[in-house]
N, C-alpha and C positions, 0 to 999 in steps of 0.2 A: 552391499549393505552387509555387518555385522549378525546371525541368527538371536533369534529375540532370547533377550535374559532374561532365567527364571532367576526369580526371588531369595531362590531357599537356597542358590550359589551366591549370592550375594548378601555385604555388610546390612546388614540392622537397619542402621540409620546412615544414608549418605549424606553428602556436604551439601548439592544440590539437586532439584527436581527441575525439569526444564519440562511443561506442556507444549505441545504444538513442534512440527520441525518445519515449519515454510521459515522465512529468511530469520525471522524474531527470534524465532525457538532456537534454529541451528545454530546461529552464530553464538545467543546466550549460551549455547550446553558447549559449542567450541572453547570459549572465553573464558567458561569457569572450567572448562576439564585443560587447558594450558595453563591455568594457572595451580594446578595441581589437586585440585578437587575433588572429589567422590561424583562424579555426573550422571543421571539417567537422563536419557532424552527419549519422553512419551508420547505417540505419535496414534492420534484417532482409525488411520485410515493405514493402508498397504500404500510402502514407499516401492517405488516413486507411485504419486496419483494426480491426477486431474486437477488443474484450479483455476477455476475462474480468473482469467485476468490477461489484460494486453500484455504481458509482457515487455516490458517499452521501460530497459535499464540506463535511466538520465547520470551524467556525472556524477550526483551526485552520491548514486548507488552502484556505481563503477569503484568507486574510490573506497568506498566503507567494505566490496568485496578482498574474502584471504588473498595475498598475494602467492599468484602460479594458482587460482580455481579452476581445474578443466570442465570449460563448461564451453558447448559449443554457441554462437552467434551466428545467423541467420539471414541477418540484412545488419548493417547499420544506417543512420537516418540521415542522408545529407543534406536534406529537402524538405522541407514545412509547404503545405496548405493547408489554404485556410480558410473558410466559408462560411456566412454567415446566411446558414435553413437554405442552404443552395446555390445562393447569387454570391456574386461577387469575390470570386475564388482567382485567388494569388499564392501564387509560390514564391515562396523565398530563399535562400542557403544558407545555410548554414557557415561558420569562419571557419570551424572544427568539428566534420562530422563526430557525432559523439551518442546517442542513442543509440544501446545494443541491444536490438533484435530478440529474443528468447520463446524458449518455450517453459513457462513456471514448473512443471513435473520436473524437468530435465535442470534448474535453478536450483532447486532445492532436496535434490536429490544430491546435488554436487556438493551443496551448504552441507548437507548432515551425514555425507563420508567423510568431508573434514570434521565432523566437529568428533565424530567417530575415530579419525587416526589421534587425532588431539587426543584419547584416551575414553570421552565420553561412553558412557552405556546405553544402546538405542535398542527401545522395543518400539516396534508398529503394530499397528492393527488392538489397539489398545484403550481406549475411552474413557478416559477422567469420569466418575462418576458423582465425587462430594468433595471434601476436605474442610479439614479442623485442623486449627490450633491448639495446643496445651504443652505449657513448659519449657518450652523455647522449641518443642520440634513438629511439622506439620504432618498429617496423615494425609497422606493422597490416595481414593478410593476408585479404585475403576471395575470397568464391566468386567474381565477378568477374575474378579475375588482376591482379587491381592491387596496392601496395606501395605505399601510404599510408606517410608517415614523418610524426612529429609527439614533439616537443617535450615534452609534455604529454599523458596520454590519461586520460578520464573513460569508467571501461566501468555502463553502464544499463543491460543490455540485459536487464533482468527474472529470474523468479527458475530460470531455466533457464543464466542466464549463462556464455558462454564466458570472461569477461574475469576473473567472480569464480574462477571455476577455476584464472586465472594468479596471479591474487593470493594464493587460498589462503583463502576465508573458509571457517569453518564454523557452521555451524547448533545451537543448542540443541533448537530445534524446527520439526516440519514438519510439516505439519498438509495434507489434501485439501478441497475447496470446491468442491461441483456444483452450479451455477444454472443459470436458464432464463430467457429472457423473453417473455415468455406477453400476446398480446393482449389485454385485455377488453375487453367491451359500456360503454355509459355508465353502467348499476347501475353493476355491477362497480368502474368508476373511479370513483364518484362517493363510492361506500363506503372507499376507499382514501388520494381524494386528501387532502393534510396530514398523511397519517398513515404512519408507519412502524412495521412489528411486530418484535420481535427477542422466539424464545422460549426458551429454553435447553432443551436437547434431550434426550437420551435415552442419548445418548455421550457419557462423559466430555469433559469440556471442548466438550462441542457448546453449538451454536444454530443456526436455520433467522430465517430473517431475506425482510422484503416491502417492497422500494421502490418507490413508484405514478410513474408518469413516464406523467401523463396515460392517454395508451390501453393505456401497457404496463407490467407490474409484470416489476419484476426481483425474482426471487426465488431462493432457495436456503439450503443447508447449508452447513457447516462443520465438522470435526471432529480427530484425530491422524493424522493416513495409519499404513493398516495394518488398518483394517477395510472395505475397501471393498463389500463384499455389506449390513454393514449400512447402512452409511448413507445408500448407493441405495434400501432401503427405509426409513431414515428420511425421506430424500426425496418418496418416494413417497404416504408419509404423511401429510407436511406439507403436498405441494403438492397433496394431497386436501381435507385438512380446511380449508382456506385457500380452494378453492372457483378450483383454476388446475389442472387439469388438462384444463379441455374441448378449448380451442382448439391447436391445434397450433402448439409455440415457435419465435419466430422464434429463438432460438439454445438448445442445449442442449449446455454445453459443463462443463470439470470443469478446475483445474487445483491445481497445487500452493503454499503461503506459504509462509516460511522464517523463520525468527526466529534471529536469529546469537546465535554465543556471546561473554560479553562480554566476552574476552578475543582474539576471531576479529580479523583485519588488516584497513584500510584502504584499505592502501598497499601497494605491491607498486615499488622503484625512484620513476618517474615516475607511475606508474598507479594512479588513485584508484578507488576502485567505489562510485555513491549509488543509494540506494532499493532496491528489489526485490535489484539487484547484487550489494548488502553486507551483503541478506537485515534492513532497517532497518523491522520491522513490528511493530505491535502486538500480545501477546504475546493479550489477553484479545480482546477488537474484531478482532484482523487486518486494523485498520486501516492501508493503508500511504498511501496519496495524501499525508495532511499529511507524514509521515519523507522521502517523497521529493523533495516539491517544496523541503524547507525543504534537507535532505543536497545536491540537486541546485544550491541555490544555493549552498552553500559550498565543491562539489565545479569550479563555477565559478570563483569566486575563488581557489583553491588550485591551480586548474589554470597561470589565468595567472601566477598568482608562480612557479611551478618551475618554466613556459616560462623564466621569464627570467632564471631561476636554472642556477648550474653546480654539482658538485660537492655542497659539503656544507649550501649553501644552499638548492638546493633537495630535500635529505632532510631540512631543517628547515620547509619551507614543506609539506613531506607528514606531517611528525609533526604540525604543527600544524593543519590539518586532522581527522588521529584523532581529536584531543584535545577540538578543538569539535564535533566528533558524540559524541562520551563525555558531555561535558559538559552537552549539550541530551540528543542524541537517545537517550543510552545511559540515561542517569538516568530517563526517561522507559521506557524496557523492560526496565530492572530493576522498576520501578513495578508494571510491568504485567504484571511479571510474578509476582509477589507475587500481586497478584490474581490469574491465571490460576491461581496454587496451591489459591488459596480457595476461588476459583467448580468446580474439578475436582473435590477435594474435598467442597464442599458447596454444590451451586444451587439448594438450596431456603434456605442462607443470607442467599447472596449478593440473590436471589429478594427474599425477605422486606425485606431493606435497602433496597433499592431505590424498593419499591411502599408499604411501609408505615412506614418512616422520613424524613420528608420532608427531615430538612436531608441524608441522605444524597443525594436525588432531588437536588437541590439543589445539592449537590456536582456531581453527573454532568453536570445543566444544563449547570452555568458549565463544565466540560469542552467538552458540546459545543458551546459559544458560542464556545470558545477565552479564553477567561477563565482559566480554570486549566487542568491539565494531571493528566496520572493520575499521576506524583508527588505532585501538588499534594494530592491525593483521598487518593491512599494515606498518606499522611506528618500527613493530620491527625489529631487527635487519636477523631477515628470512623472513621478508616482502622484505623490503630493498634491498636482496640481490635477489630474486627469481624478484622482478623489474630488476632487473640491467641484469642479465642473461636472462630477456627475453626480454630484447632491445637489446640482442647480437644473439640473435639466428634468423635468417632467418624468413618473414611473413611465417606461416606455409600453405599449402593444403589440404582446405575439399571440400569432396565428397559432391554433394548436392544428393535429394535421390534420382534423376534421374540415379545417378552415373553421372553425371559433374562434376569436381573442380571446385572450386572458391579462391581467393587469399582470405584469413579474413583481415576486415579492421582495 
């Protein structure tokens, strides 16, 4: 990683400033720099930094990585085990093992290195404290007392984004994820090698997961924000049943995931948002890396155009970015929202469809491999039939970890 850049040694006005060096931000910075724009990438933490994330790269994410990116893959999932609240476990084989299991700290560092190699300046350990736009220039203020100026800004500073608040991003769904990284012995590592677990949980819209990474397993649970006590109880029960409670976790963290409202803004003036800052996350699986990489690419291209534009042309470039995100990622999110509503009402129906209807598993397998999208699944005859059937079935009753029952949302 290059050393931090002093504002005294750099141009007074840059073309593009990117806030946040995750997959969206590092990609946006690389793309803008590759186009010849003077680009500054700011990151609040010191790179490399830990990031709460399962670290599973599905086909759409792998396809969006820059060619030749040096990244260590600790395992590749060729089998998916599905379970319904600890019952009805069934393991299915992927037609082409695709899901690459990595550490987010290493992924983000590699993407940031690629941005630096493309010519972007990188300054980490720098938090953005505010921004303002005047006369076609955006001023970005930091905790170091800097006031960087640019003709375009991309906010990719995560789900708690300051840039997101500036743009006015609104969310339709907010979830809490609790995750641990647990060392495992050779026997346990062998049991999990090449296999991921997805368990549909006891809380509405919840699930638990285990992702193997050699001598470590990343495991966690996620559900709608609002009942943290029940979610912690589910996590404890889930980890106990998976045999992951003995060793002291390397990390034991939680974070919020946010899914945007369909009409939520993606730009304000010359400021764009991408990735988690734009709340671009799959409603059902809460997968966000593929959304981050793809929106980061679009944002980097749009920021380069905005930097060269004035007045109405800059507005048109920002509007074009919003349309592109809506047409591709927005369509996928609308489909995943439909699936999430079905899953929340009837997790048993979804489980049965995935594990007992071969055609449905083939659809999901194709999605994991990057051969189709959630929209492709939900608009298929099978997907439409499942939604219609789910709408006719009464709301399910799910138990909480303490044993009570609760209506699915």
